[in-house]
FILUM-772239 format. One record per residue (C-alpha): x, y, z; residue in one letter. Coordinates in steps of 0.25 Angstrom, whole numbers, plus 2048, in hexadecimal, padded with zeros to 3 digits. Example, Ala and Ser with C-alpha at 12.3 -4.5 7.8 and 13.67 -1.06 7.14 Angstrom:
<rs>
<r><x>831</x><y>7EE</y><z>81F</z><type>a</type></r>
<r><x>837</x><y>7FC</y><z>81D</z><type>s</type></r>
</rs>
This chain:
<rs>
<r><x>2BC</x><y>39D</y><z>44A</z><type>x</type></r>
<r><x>2BB</x><y>3A3</y><z>457</z><type>x</type></r>
<r><x>2B0</x><y>39D</y><z>45C</z><type>x</type></r>
<r><x>2B5</x><y>38E</y><z>45B</z><type>x</type></r>
<r><x>2BB</x><y>385</y><z>465</z><type>x</type></r>
<r><x>2C5</x><y>37A</y><z>465</z><type>x</type></r>
<r><x>2C3</x><y>370</y><z>470</z><type>x</type></r>
<r><x>2CC</x><y>364</y><z>473</z><type>x</type></r>
<r><x>2C6</x><y>35A</y><z>47C</z><type>x</type></r>
<r><x>2CB</x><y>34B</y><z>481</z><type>x</type></r>
<r><x>2BE</x><y>345</y><z>481</z><type>x</type></r>
<r><x>2B0</x><y>344</y><z>478</z><type>x</type></r>
<r><x>2A8</x><y>347</y><z>483</z><type>x</type></r>
<r><x>2B1</x><y>353</y><z>487</z><type>x</type></r>
<r><x>2B1</x><y>359</y><z>47A</z><type>x</type></r>
<r><x>2A2</x><y>359</y><z>479</z><type>x</type></r>
<r><x>29F</x><y>35E</y><z>486</z><type>x</type></r>
<r><x>2A8</x><y>36B</y><z>482</z><type>x</type></r>
<r><x>2A4</x><y>36C</y><z>475</z><type>x</type></r>
<r><x>296</x><y>36D</y><z>479</z><type>x</type></r>
<r><x>29A</x><y>379</y><z>480</z><type>x</type></r>
<r><x>29B</x><y>380</y><z>473</z><type>x</type></r>
<r><x>290</x><y>37A</y><z>46C</z><type>x</type></r>
<r><x>286</x><y>37F</y><z>477</z><type>x</type></r>
<r><x>28A</x><y>38C</y><z>473</z><type>x</type></r>
<r><x>286</x><y>38A</y><z>466</z><type>x</type></r>
<r><x>295</x><y>387</y><z>460</z><type>x</type></r>
<r><x>298</x><y>37D</y><z>455</z><type>x</type></r>
<r><x>2A0</x><y>372</y><z>45C</z><type>x</type></r>
<r><x>2A5</x><y>365</y><z>457</z><type>x</type></r>
<r><x>2AD</x><y>35B</y><z>45E</z><type>x</type></r>
<r><x>2B7</x><y>352</y><z>457</z><type>x</type></r>
<r><x>2C0</x><y>346</y><z>45A</z><type>x</type></r>
<r><x>2CD</x><y>349</y><z>459</z><type>x</type></r>
<r><x>2D1</x><y>341</y><z>44C</z><type>x</type></r>
<r><x>2C6</x><y>348</y><z>444</z><type>x</type></r>
<r><x>2CB</x><y>356</y><z>443</z><type>x</type></r>
<r><x>2CA</x><y>355</y><z>433</z><type>x</type></r>
<r><x>2BB</x><y>356</y><z>436</z><type>x</type></r>
<r><x>2BB</x><y>361</y><z>441</z><type>x</type></r>
<r><x>2B1</x><y>36C</y><z>43D</z><type>x</type></r>
<r><x>2B9</x><y>379</y><z>439</z><type>x</type></r>
<r><x>2AD</x><y>383</y><z>43E</z><type>x</type></r>
<r><x>2AA</x><y>37D</y><z>44B</z><type>x</type></r>
<r><x>2B0</x><y>37C</y><z>459</z><type>x</type></r>
<r><x>2B6</x><y>36F</y><z>45B</z><type>x</type></r>
<r><x>2B9</x><y>366</y><z>467</z><type>x</type></r>
<r><x>2C4</x><y>35B</y><z>464</z><type>x</type></r>
<r><x>2C2</x><y>34D</y><z>46C</z><type>x</type></r>
<r><x>2D0</x><y>347</y><z>46E</z><type>x</type></r>
<r><x>2CC</x><y>33C</y><z>476</z><type>x</type></r>
<r><x>2D8</x><y>33C</y><z>47E</z><type>x</type></r>
<r><x>2D3</x><y>33D</y><z>48C</z><type>x</type></r>
<r><x>2D6</x><y>32E</y><z>490</z><type>x</type></r>
<r><x>2E4</x><y>32D</y><z>488</z><type>x</type></r>
<r><x>2F1</x><y>32F</y><z>48E</z><type>x</type></r>
<r><x>2F7</x><y>33E</y><z>48D</z><type>x</type></r>
<r><x>300</x><y>33B</y><z>482</z><type>x</type></r>
<r><x>2F6</x><y>336</y><z>479</z><type>x</type></r>
<r><x>2EC</x><y>341</y><z>47D</z><type>x</type></r>
<r><x>2F6</x><y>34B</y><z>47A</z><type>x</type></r>
<r><x>2F9</x><y>345</y><z>46C</z><type>x</type></r>
<r><x>2EB</x><y>344</y><z>468</z><type>x</type></r>
<r><x>2E7</x><y>352</y><z>46D</z><type>x</type></r>
<r><x>2F3</x><y>358</y><z>466</z><type>x</type></r>
<r><x>2F0</x><y>351</y><z>459</z><type>x</type></r>
<r><x>2E1</x><y>356</y><z>45B</z><type>x</type></r>
<r><x>2E4</x><y>364</y><z>45A</z><type>x</type></r>
<r><x>2F1</x><y>363</y><z>452</z><type>x</type></r>
<r><x>2E9</x><y>369</y><z>446</z><type>x</type></r>
<r><x>2DF</x><y>372</y><z>44C</z><type>x</type></r>
<r><x>2DE</x><y>380</y><z>447</z><type>x</type></r>
<r><x>2DD</x><y>387</y><z>456</z><type>x</type></r>
<r><x>2DC</x><y>394</y><z>44F</z><type>x</type></r>
<r><x>2CD</x><y>391</y><z>44B</z><type>x</type></r>
<r><x>2C9</x><y>38F</y><z>45A</z><type>x</type></r>
<r><x>2C6</x><y>39A</y><z>464</z><type>x</type></r>
<r><x>2C7</x><y>391</y><z>470</z><type>x</type></r>
<r><x>2CF</x><y>384</y><z>472</z><type>x</type></r>
<r><x>2CC</x><y>37C</y><z>47D</z><type>x</type></r>
<r><x>2D3</x><y>36E</y><z>481</z><type>x</type></r>
<r><x>2C7</x><y>367</y><z>489</z><type>x</type></r>
<r><x>2CA</x><y>360</y><z>495</z><type>x</type></r>
<r><x>2C2</x><y>357</y><z>49E</z><type>x</type></r>
<r><x>2BC</x><y>360</y><z>4AA</z><type>x</type></r>
<r><x>2C2</x><y>354</y><z>4B3</z><type>x</type></r>
<r><x>2CF</x><y>355</y><z>4AC</z><type>x</type></r>
<r><x>2CF</x><y>347</y><z>4A8</z><type>x</type></r>
<r><x>2D9</x><y>344</y><z>49B</z><type>x</type></r>
<r><x>2E5</x><y>349</y><z>495</z><type>x</type></r>
<r><x>2E3</x><y>358</y><z>497</z><type>x</type></r>
<r><x>2F2</x><y>35C</y><z>499</z><type>x</type></r>
<r><x>2F7</x><y>354</y><z>48C</z><type>x</type></r>
<r><x>2EB</x><y>359</y><z>484</z><type>x</type></r>
<r><x>2EC</x><y>367</y><z>488</z><type>x</type></r>
<r><x>2FB</x><y>367</y><z>484</z><type>x</type></r>
<r><x>2F8</x><y>361</y><z>476</z><type>x</type></r>
<r><x>2EE</x><y>36D</y><z>473</z><type>x</type></r>
<r><x>2F7</x><y>376</y><z>47A</z><type>x</type></r>
<r><x>303</x><y>372</y><z>470</z><type>x</type></r>
<r><x>2F9</x><y>375</y><z>464</z><type>x</type></r>
<r><x>2F1</x><y>381</y><z>467</z><type>x</type></r>
<r><x>2FD</x><y>388</y><z>46E</z><type>x</type></r>
<r><x>2F3</x><y>390</y><z>478</z><type>x</type></r>
<r><x>2F9</x><y>39C</y><z>480</z><type>x</type></r>
<r><x>2F0</x><y>399</y><z>48C</z><type>x</type></r>
<r><x>2EB</x><y>38B</y><z>491</z><type>x</type></r>
<r><x>2DE</x><y>38C</y><z>49A</z><type>x</type></r>
<r><x>2DC</x><y>380</y><z>4A2</z><type>x</type></r>
<r><x>2CE</x><y>380</y><z>4A9</z><type>x</type></r>
<r><x>2C7</x><y>373</y><z>4A9</z><type>x</type></r>
<r><x>2BB</x><y>376</y><z>4B2</z><type>x</type></r>
<r><x>2AD</x><y>372</y><z>4B0</z><type>x</type></r>
<r><x>2A6</x><y>378</y><z>4BA</z><type>x</type></r>
<r><x>297</x><y>373</y><z>4B4</z><type>x</type></r>
<r><x>29C</x><y>367</y><z>4B9</z><type>x</type></r>
<r><x>2A3</x><y>369</y><z>4C5</z><type>x</type></r>
<r><x>2B1</x><y>367</y><z>4BF</z><type>x</type></r>
<r><x>2B9</x><y>373</y><z>4C4</z><type>x</type></r>
<r><x>2C7</x><y>377</y><z>4C6</z><type>x</type></r>
<r><x>2CC</x><y>37D</y><z>4D3</z><type>x</type></r>
<r><x>2DA</x><y>380</y><z>4D9</z><type>x</type></r>
<r><x>2DF</x><y>37A</y><z>4CB</z><type>x</type></r>
<r><x>2D8</x><y>36C</y><z>4CD</z><type>x</type></r>
<r><x>2CD</x><y>366</y><z>4C5</z><type>x</type></r>
<r><x>2C1</x><y>362</y><z>4CE</z><type>x</type></r>
<r><x>2B4</x><y>35A</y><z>4CD</z><type>x</type></r>
<r><x>2AA</x><y>35F</y><z>4D6</z><type>x</type></r>
<r><x>2B3</x><y>365</y><z>4DF</z><type>x</type></r>
<r><x>2BD</x><y>359</y><z>4DF</z><type>x</type></r>
<r><x>2CA</x><y>358</y><z>4D8</z><type>x</type></r>
<r><x>2C9</x><y>34F</y><z>4CC</z><type>x</type></r>
<r><x>2D4</x><y>346</y><z>4D2</z><type>x</type></r>
<r><x>2CC</x><y>343</y><z>4DD</z><type>x</type></r>
<r><x>2C0</x><y>33E</y><z>4D5</z><type>x</type></r>
<r><x>2BD</x><y>332</y><z>4CE</z><type>x</type></r>
<r><x>2C3</x><y>339</y><z>4C1</z><type>x</type></r>
<r><x>2D1</x><y>336</y><z>4C6</z><type>x</type></r>
<r><x>2CC</x><y>328</y><z>4C3</z><type>x</type></r>
<r><x>2C7</x><y>328</y><z>4B6</z><type>x</type></r>
<r><x>2CA</x><y>31B</y><z>4B0</z><type>x</type></r>
<r><x>2CE</x><y>322</y><z>4A1</z><type>x</type></r>
<r><x>2D3</x><y>32F</y><z>4A7</z><type>x</type></r>
<r><x>2D6</x><y>331</y><z>4B5</z><type>x</type></r>
<r><x>2D8</x><y>340</y><z>4BA</z><type>x</type></r>
<r><x>2E7</x><y>340</y><z>4BF</z><type>x</type></r>
<r><x>2E9</x><y>34F</y><z>4C1</z><type>x</type></r>
<r><x>2DD</x><y>35A</y><z>4C5</z><type>x</type></r>
<r><x>2E7</x><y>365</y><z>4C6</z><type>x</type></r>
<r><x>2E6</x><y>36D</y><z>4B9</z><type>x</type></r>
<r><x>2F4</x><y>373</y><z>4BA</z><type>x</type></r>
<r><x>2FB</x><y>365</y><z>4BC</z><type>x</type></r>
<r><x>2F3</x><y>360</y><z>4B0</z><type>x</type></r>
<r><x>2F9</x><y>36A</y><z>4A7</z><type>x</type></r>
<r><x>307</x><y>369</y><z>4AD</z><type>x</type></r>
<r><x>306</x><y>35A</y><z>4A8</z><type>x</type></r>
<r><x>30B</x><y>361</y><z>49B</z><type>x</type></r>
<r><x>30E</x><y>36E</y><z>49D</z><type>x</type></r>
<r><x>31A</x><y>374</y><z>4A3</z><type>x</type></r>
<r><x>315</x><y>382</y><z>4A2</z><type>x</type></r>
<r><x>310</x><y>38A</y><z>4AD</z><type>x</type></r>
<r><x>302</x><y>388</y><z>4B0</z><type>x</type></r>
<r><x>2F9</x><y>393</y><z>4B8</z><type>x</type></r>
<r><x>2ED</x><y>38E</y><z>4C0</z><type>x</type></r>
<r><x>2E2</x><y>399</y><z>4C2</z><type>x</type></r>
<r><x>2DA</x><y>396</y><z>4CF</z><type>x</type></r>
<r><x>2CC</x><y>399</y><z>4D1</z><type>x</type></r>
<r><x>2CE</x><y>3A5</y><z>4D9</z><type>x</type></r>
<r><x>2D8</x><y>3AA</y><z>4CF</z><type>x</type></r>
<r><x>2CE</x><y>3A8</y><z>4C4</z><type>x</type></r>
<r><x>2C2</x><y>3AE</y><z>4CB</z><type>x</type></r>
<r><x>2CB</x><y>3BA</y><z>4CF</z><type>x</type></r>
<r><x>2D1</x><y>3BC</y><z>4C2</z><type>x</type></r>
<r><x>2DF</x><y>3BC</y><z>4C9</z><type>x</type></r>
<r><x>2E8</x><y>3B5</y><z>4BE</z><type>x</type></r>
<r><x>2ED</x><y>3B8</y><z>4B0</z><type>x</type></r>
<r><x>2F0</x><y>3AF</y><z>4A5</z><type>x</type></r>
<r><x>2FE</x><y>3B4</y><z>4A3</z><type>x</type></r>
<r><x>30B</x><y>3AC</y><z>4A7</z><type>x</type></r>
<r><x>306</x><y>39E</y><z>4A2</z><type>x</type></r>
<r><x>2FE</x><y>397</y><z>498</z><type>x</type></r>
<r><x>2F8</x><y>38C</y><z>4A0</z><type>x</type></r>
<r><x>2ED</x><y>38F</y><z>4A9</z><type>x</type></r>
<r><x>2E4</x><y>386</y><z>4B1</z><type>x</type></r>
<r><x>2D7</x><y>38B</y><z>4B7</z><type>x</type></r>
<r><x>2CE</x><y>389</y><z>4C4</z><type>x</type></r>
<r><x>2BE</x><y>389</y><z>4C0</z><type>x</type></r>
<r><x>2B2</x><y>386</y><z>4C7</z><type>x</type></r>
<r><x>2A7</x><y>38D</y><z>4C0</z><type>x</type></r>
<r><x>2A4</x><y>390</y><z>4B2</z><type>x</type></r>
<r><x>2A7</x><y>39F</y><z>4B5</z><type>x</type></r>
<r><x>2B6</x><y>39A</y><z>4B9</z><type>x</type></r>
<r><x>2B7</x><y>394</y><z>4AC</z><type>x</type></r>
<r><x>2B2</x><y>3A1</y><z>4A5</z><type>x</type></r>
<r><x>2BC</x><y>3A9</y><z>4AD</z><type>x</type></r>
<r><x>2C8</x><y>3A0</y><z>4A8</z><type>x</type></r>
<r><x>2C3</x><y>3A2</y><z>499</z><type>x</type></r>
<r><x>2C1</x><y>3B1</y><z>49B</z><type>x</type></r>
<r><x>2D0</x><y>3B4</y><z>4A1</z><type>x</type></r>
<r><x>2D6</x><y>3A9</y><z>496</z><type>x</type></r>
<r><x>2D0</x><y>3B0</y><z>48B</z><type>x</type></r>
<r><x>2D3</x><y>3BD</y><z>490</z><type>x</type></r>
<r><x>2E2</x><y>3BA</y><z>48E</z><type>x</type></r>
<r><x>2E0</x><y>3B9</y><z>47E</z><type>x</type></r>
<r><x>2E8</x><y>3AD</y><z>47E</z><type>x</type></r>
<r><x>2E8</x><y>3A1</y><z>475</z><type>x</type></r>
<r><x>2E1</x><y>398</y><z>480</z><type>x</type></r>
<r><x>2E1</x><y>388</y><z>481</z><type>x</type></r>
<r><x>2D5</x><y>385</y><z>48A</z><type>x</type></r>
<r><x>2D4</x><y>377</y><z>493</z><type>x</type></r>
<r><x>2C8</x><y>375</y><z>499</z><type>x</type></r>
<r><x>2BA</x><y>36D</y><z>49A</z><type>x</type></r>
<r><x>2AD</x><y>36F</y><z>494</z><type>x</type></r>
<r><x>2AD</x><y>37A</y><z>49F</z><type>x</type></r>
<r><x>2B8</x><y>383</y><z>498</z><type>x</type></r>
<r><x>2B2</x><y>381</y><z>48B</z><type>x</type></r>
<r><x>2A3</x><y>384</y><z>48F</z><type>x</type></r>
<r><x>2A8</x><y>392</y><z>496</z><type>x</type></r>
<r><x>2B1</x><y>395</y><z>48A</z><type>x</type></r>
<r><x>2A6</x><y>394</y><z>480</z><type>x</type></r>
<r><x>29D</x><y>39C</y><z>489</z><type>x</type></r>
<r><x>2A6</x><y>3A8</y><z>489</z><type>x</type></r>
<r><x>2A7</x><y>3A7</y><z>479</z><type>x</type></r>
<r><x>299</x><y>3A4</y><z>476</z><type>x</type></r>
<r><x>291</x><y>3AC</y><z>480</z><type>x</type></r>
<r><x>282</x><y>3A5</y><z>484</z><type>x</type></r>
<r><x>279</x><y>3AE</y><z>48B</z><type>x</type></r>
<r><x>279</x><y>3AC</y><z>49B</z><type>x</type></r>
<r><x>26D</x><y>3A2</y><z>4A1</z><type>x</type></r>
<r><x>264</x><y>3A7</y><z>4AB</z><type>x</type></r>
<r><x>25F</x><y>39D</y><z>4B6</z><type>x</type></r>
<r><x>251</x><y>39F</y><z>4BE</z><type>x</type></r>
<r><x>250</x><y>396</y><z>4CB</z><type>x</type></r>
<r><x>246</x><y>395</y><z>4D6</z><type>x</type></r>
<r><x>245</x><y>386</y><z>4D9</z><type>x</type></r>
<r><x>248</x><y>383</y><z>4E8</z><type>x</type></r>
<r><x>24C</x><y>375</y><z>4E5</z><type>x</type></r>
<r><x>258</x><y>36E</y><z>4EA</z><type>x</type></r>
<r><x>25C</x><y>36A</y><z>4DB</z><type>x</type></r>
<r><x>25C</x><y>379</y><z>4D6</z><type>x</type></r>
<r><x>264</x><y>37D</y><z>4E2</z><type>x</type></r>
<r><x>26E</x><y>373</y><z>4DE</z><type>x</type></r>
<r><x>26E</x><y>378</y><z>4CF</z><type>x</type></r>
<r><x>270</x><y>386</y><z>4D4</z><type>x</type></r>
<r><x>27B</x><y>384</y><z>4DC</z><type>x</type></r>
<r><x>281</x><y>37C</y><z>4D1</z><type>x</type></r>
<r><x>280</x><y>388</y><z>4C8</z><type>x</type></r>
<r><x>285</x><y>392</y><z>4D2</z><type>x</type></r>
<r><x>291</x><y>389</y><z>4D3</z><type>x</type></r>
<r><x>293</x><y>388</y><z>4C3</z><type>x</type></r>
<r><x>293</x><y>398</y><z>4C3</z><type>x</type></r>
<r><x>285</x><y>39B</y><z>4C1</z><type>x</type></r>
<r><x>281</x><y>3A8</y><z>4C6</z><type>x</type></r>
<r><x>276</x><y>3A7</y><z>4D0</z><type>x</type></r>
<r><x>26C</x><y>3B2</y><z>4D4</z><type>x</type></r>
<r><x>264</x><y>3AF</y><z>4E0</z><type>x</type></r>
<r><x>258</x><y>3B7</y><z>4E4</z><type>x</type></r>
<r><x>256</x><y>3B9</y><z>4F2</z><type>x</type></r>
<r><x>248</x><y>3B5</y><z>4F2</z><type>x</type></r>
<r><x>245</x><y>3B8</y><z>501</z><type>x</type></r>
<r><x>24A</x><y>3C6</y><z>500</z><type>x</type></r>
<r><x>242</x><y>3C7</y><z>4F3</z><type>x</type></r>
<r><x>235</x><y>3C2</y><z>4FA</z><type>x</type></r>
<r><x>236</x><y>3CC</y><z>504</z><type>x</type></r>
<r><x>239</x><y>3D7</y><z>4FB</z><type>x</type></r>
<r><x>246</x><y>3D9</y><z>501</z><type>x</type></r>
<r><x>24E</x><y>3D8</y><z>4F3</z><type>x</type></r>
<r><x>249</x><y>3D9</y><z>4E5</z><type>x</type></r>
<r><x>24D</x><y>3D2</y><z>4DA</z><type>x</type></r>
<r><x>253</x><y>3DD</y><z>4D0</z><type>x</type></r>
<r><x>260</x><y>3DB</y><z>4D6</z><type>x</type></r>
<r><x>260</x><y>3CB</y><z>4D2</z><type>x</type></r>
<r><x>25A</x><y>3CF</y><z>4C4</z><type>x</type></r>
<r><x>267</x><y>3D8</y><z>4C2</z><type>x</type></r>
<r><x>270</x><y>3CD</y><z>4C8</z><type>x</type></r>
<r><x>26B</x><y>3C3</y><z>4BD</z><type>x</type></r>
<r><x>26C</x><y>3CC</y><z>4B1</z><type>x</type></r>
<r><x>279</x><y>3D0</y><z>4B5</z><type>x</type></r>
<r><x>27E</x><y>3C3</y><z>4B7</z><type>x</type></r>
<r><x>277</x><y>3BF</y><z>4A9</z><type>x</type></r>
<r><x>27E</x><y>3CB</y><z>4A3</z><type>x</type></r>
<r><x>28B</x><y>3C5</y><z>4A6</z><type>x</type></r>
<r><x>288</x><y>3B9</y><z>49F</z><type>x</type></r>
<r><x>285</x><y>3B0</y><z>4AB</z><type>x</type></r>
<r><x>27C</x><y>3A4</y><z>4AD</z><type>x</type></r>
<r><x>273</x><y>3A9</y><z>4B8</z><type>x</type></r>
<r><x>268</x><y>3A3</y><z>4C2</z><type>x</type></r>
<r><x>25E</x><y>3AB</y><z>4C9</z><type>x</type></r>
<r><x>259</x><y>3A4</y><z>4D4</z><type>x</type></r>
<r><x>252</x><y>3A5</y><z>4E0</z><type>x</type></r>
<r><x>25A</x><y>3A4</y><z>4EC</z><type>x</type></r>
<r><x>250</x><y>399</y><z>4F1</z><type>x</type></r>
<r><x>255</x><y>38F</y><z>4E6</z><type>x</type></r>
<r><x>264</x><y>391</y><z>4EC</z><type>x</type></r>
<r><x>262</x><y>390</y><z>4FB</z><type>x</type></r>
<r><x>256</x><y>388</y><z>502</z><type>x</type></r>
<r><x>257</x><y>392</y><z>50D</z><type>x</type></r>
<r><x>254</x><y>39D</y><z>504</z><type>x</type></r>
<r><x>247</x><y>395</y><z>501</z><type>x</type></r>
<r><x>243</x><y>395</y><z>50F</z><type>x</type></r>
<r><x>245</x><y>3A4</y><z>511</z><type>x</type></r>
<r><x>23D</x><y>3A8</y><z>504</z><type>x</type></r>
<r><x>231</x><y>3A0</y><z>50A</z><type>x</type></r>
<r><x>232</x><y>3A7</y><z>517</z><type>x</type></r>
<r><x>233</x><y>3B4</y><z>50F</z><type>x</type></r>
<r><x>227</x><y>3B0</y><z>507</z><type>x</type></r>
<r><x>21E</x><y>3AD</y><z>513</z><type>x</type></r>
<r><x>221</x><y>3BB</y><z>518</z><type>x</type></r>
<r><x>21B</x><y>3C1</y><z>50D</z><type>x</type></r>
<r><x>210</x><y>3B7</y><z>50C</z><type>x</type></r>
<r><x>215</x><y>3AD</y><z>502</z><type>x</type></r>
<r><x>217</x><y>39E</y><z>502</z><type>x</type></r>
<r><x>221</x><y>395</y><z>4FC</z><type>x</type></r>
<r><x>219</x><y>393</y><z>4F0</z><type>x</type></r>
<r><x>218</x><y>3A2</y><z>4EE</z><type>x</type></r>
<r><x>226</x><y>3A5</y><z>4F1</z><type>x</type></r>
<r><x>22A</x><y>39C</y><z>4E5</z><type>x</type></r>
<r><x>220</x><y>3A2</y><z>4DC</z><type>x</type></r>
<r><x>226</x><y>3B0</y><z>4E0</z><type>x</type></r>
<r><x>234</x><y>3AC</y><z>4DE</z><type>x</type></r>
<r><x>230</x><y>3A5</y><z>4D0</z><type>x</type></r>
<r><x>229</x><y>3B2</y><z>4CB</z><type>x</type></r>
<r><x>235</x><y>3BA</y><z>4D0</z><type>x</type></r>
<r><x>240</x><y>3B3</y><z>4C8</z><type>x</type></r>
<r><x>236</x><y>3B4</y><z>4BC</z><type>x</type></r>
<r><x>235</x><y>3C3</y><z>4BD</z><type>x</type></r>
<r><x>244</x><y>3C4</y><z>4BF</z><type>x</type></r>
<r><x>248</x><y>3BC</y><z>4B4</z><type>x</type></r>
<r><x>23E</x><y>3C4</y><z>4AB</z><type>x</type></r>
<r><x>247</x><y>3D0</y><z>4AF</z><type>x</type></r>
<r><x>254</x><y>3C9</y><z>4AD</z><type>x</type></r>
<r><x>252</x><y>3C3</y><z>49F</z><type>x</type></r>
<r><x>24D</x><y>3D1</y><z>49B</z><type>x</type></r>
<r><x>25B</x><y>3D7</y><z>49D</z><type>x</type></r>
<r><x>265</x><y>3CB</y><z>49C</z><type>x</type></r>
<r><x>267</x><y>3C2</y><z>48F</z><type>x</type></r>
<r><x>266</x><y>3B4</y><z>492</z><type>x</type></r>
<r><x>268</x><y>3A5</y><z>48C</z><type>x</type></r>
<r><x>25B</x><y>3A0</y><z>493</z><type>x</type></r>
<r><x>256</x><y>39D</y><z>4A2</z><type>x</type></r>
<r><x>256</x><y>391</y><z>4AA</z><type>x</type></r>
<r><x>24B</x><y>390</y><z>4B4</z><type>x</type></r>
<r><x>24A</x><y>385</y><z>4BF</z><type>x</type></r>
<r><x>23C</x><y>382</y><z>4C5</z><type>x</type></r>
<r><x>230</x><y>380</y><z>4BD</z><type>x</type></r>
<r><x>227</x><y>38C</y><z>4C4</z><type>x</type></r>
<r><x>233</x><y>395</y><z>4C2</z><type>x</type></r>
<r><x>234</x><y>392</y><z>4B3</z><type>x</type></r>
<r><x>225</x><y>394</y><z>4B1</z><type>x</type></r>
<r><x>226</x><y>3A0</y><z>4BA</z><type>x</type></r>
<r><x>231</x><y>3A6</y><z>4B2</z><type>x</type></r>
<r><x>22B</x><y>3A3</y><z>4A4</z><type>x</type></r>
<r><x>21D</x><y>3A9</y><z>4A9</z><type>x</type></r>
<r><x>224</x><y>3B5</y><z>4AE</z><type>x</type></r>
<r><x>22A</x><y>3B7</y><z>4A1</z><type>x</type></r>
<r><x>21C</x><y>3B5</y><z>49A</z><type>x</type></r>
<r><x>221</x><y>3A9</y><z>492</z><type>x</type></r>
<r><x>217</x><y>3A2</y><z>489</z><type>x</type></r>
<r><x>21E</x><y>394</y><z>48A</z><type>x</type></r>
<r><x>22A</x><y>38D</y><z>486</z><type>x</type></r>
<r><x>232</x><y>385</y><z>47B</z><type>x</type></r>
<r><x>238</x><y>379</y><z>480</z><type>x</type></r>
<r><x>246</x><y>379</y><z>479</z><type>x</type></r>
<r><x>24D</x><y>36D</y><z>480</z><type>x</type></r>
<r><x>24F</x><y>365</y><z>48D</z><type>x</type></r>
<r><x>25E</x><y>367</y><z>492</z><type>x</type></r>
<r><x>25C</x><y>35C</y><z>49D</z><type>x</type></r>
<r><x>251</x><y>353</y><z>4A0</z><type>x</type></r>
<r><x>246</x><y>35C</y><z>4A7</z><type>x</type></r>
<r><x>24C</x><y>369</y><z>4A2</z><type>x</type></r>
<r><x>246</x><y>370</y><z>497</z><type>x</type></r>
<r><x>24D</x><y>37C</y><z>48F</z><type>x</type></r>
<r><x>241</x><y>384</y><z>489</z><type>x</type></r>
<r><x>240</x><y>391</y><z>481</z><type>x</type></r>
<r><x>236</x><y>39B</y><z>487</z><type>x</type></r>
<r><x>22B</x><y>39F</y><z>47E</z><type>x</type></r>
<r><x>226</x><y>3AD</y><z>480</z><type>x</type></r>
<r><x>226</x><y>3B8</y><z>48A</z><type>x</type></r>
<r><x>233</x><y>3C0</y><z>48F</z><type>x</type></r>
<r><x>23B</x><y>3B3</y><z>48E</z><type>x</type></r>
<r><x>236</x><y>3AE</y><z>480</z><type>x</type></r>
<r><x>241</x><y>3A6</y><z>47A</z><type>x</type></r>
<r><x>24A</x><y>3A4</y><z>486</z><type>x</type></r>
<r><x>250</x><y>397</y><z>48A</z><type>x</type></r>
<r><x>24C</x><y>391</y><z>497</z><type>x</type></r>
<r><x>24F</x><y>384</y><z>49E</z><type>x</type></r>
<r><x>245</x><y>380</y><z>4A9</z><type>x</type></r>
<r><x>249</x><y>376</y><z>4B4</z><type>x</type></r>
<r><x>240</x><y>371</y><z>4C0</z><type>x</type></r>
<r><x>246</x><y>374</y><z>4CD</z><type>x</type></r>
<r><x>24A</x><y>367</y><z>4D3</z><type>x</type></r>
<r><x>24E</x><y>362</y><z>4C6</z><type>x</type></r>
<r><x>25D</x><y>35E</y><z>4C1</z><type>x</type></r>
<r><x>26A</x><y>35D</y><z>4C5</z><type>x</type></r>
<r><x>274</x><y>367</y><z>4CB</z><type>x</type></r>
<r><x>278</x><y>36D</y><z>4BE</z><type>x</type></r>
<r><x>26C</x><y>36D</y><z>4B7</z><type>x</type></r>
<r><x>269</x><y>37D</y><z>4B8</z><type>x</type></r>
<r><x>277</x><y>37F</y><z>4B4</z><type>x</type></r>
<r><x>276</x><y>376</y><z>4A8</z><type>x</type></r>
<r><x>268</x><y>37B</y><z>4A4</z><type>x</type></r>
<r><x>26D</x><y>38A</y><z>4A4</z><type>x</type></r>
<r><x>279</x><y>385</y><z>49B</z><type>x</type></r>
<r><x>270</x><y>37E</y><z>492</z><type>x</type></r>
<r><x>268</x><y>38B</y><z>490</z><type>x</type></r>
<r><x>274</x><y>392</y><z>48B</z><type>x</type></r>
<r><x>276</x><y>388</y><z>47F</z><type>x</type></r>
<r><x>273</x><y>38C</y><z>470</z><type>x</type></r>
<r><x>268</x><y>383</y><z>46C</z><type>x</type></r>
</rs>
């Protein structure tokens, strides 16, 4: 009972992209159209697709209400009204329909999907930093967005007081959930969504969650814990630089080795190792990287430092890769992880050599040219690893790869 989820979506694509957040953690999940409830598997989490995004509000209300009217909500730990992250559709009417049947004590509206740059700031839903109503979605021929303010969306059907929690209030913890039933939230990272979930769950109240695949993903993560992933990056390509900064904006923990200082023996590596271990123990996906991968100026400084001690640029690169391998060896001896992401062929080879690996077993190709492997032999025996050429991929490739490592095969 308590490991099951009920999700009500307004279209088939949304039903599946939310349901897959459960499935990739190993939870049995089925998607059903709203008119086949008799076929629903009583032993799995379910996603109901009402196909109401492009109807009028009254029709959407009626269909959704009928779809959940005979549901035994007590069987489900979480009830989620899935909405589009660009807030298309009849959100207010459909929330009202579920609310009347489920009768929650608390309603949480947090539609952000940070991984796709759909955020909520100052109570307004944004796409790549632009208010939704100022994007082409306002001209969608089937479901144009006419309102992007979360409070005003709910006010279409509610006379109750709606409290909005700003980003500062969320991050400072300077809010409580007393005095109202309806709450809207700012969120720009997955960590923000996790803060919302933690605060809401702490109330002990019966909650209706309103959100996109983003909130569903974070809810499942809090319940079905997966071990964090370690990223190891030494590539100095501009592509890797963009990918690292994407990860940083998405909330990944970055720990940068100051290569210049380490080369000149002005700093050791133990503090970096301990920072990574501490982060992994907290369950954070963490990327250990040479600062030359993050900042081109640091590359020039490191080359100069190498010259001072008789190293050319190639030798500096070899030194960094060996250093990362030794640090990773120490890290994985003290922290449990789902796997490792490595960018750069030389870095990956250096890492596996340092770990005394005998080879690898290819598991799959998660993207074109990006394999998922399992290490055979040595200190990393059985650990999943994704390798990627430094100059390969789109800006979200590293984040996507680290997420894929955590999936249960």
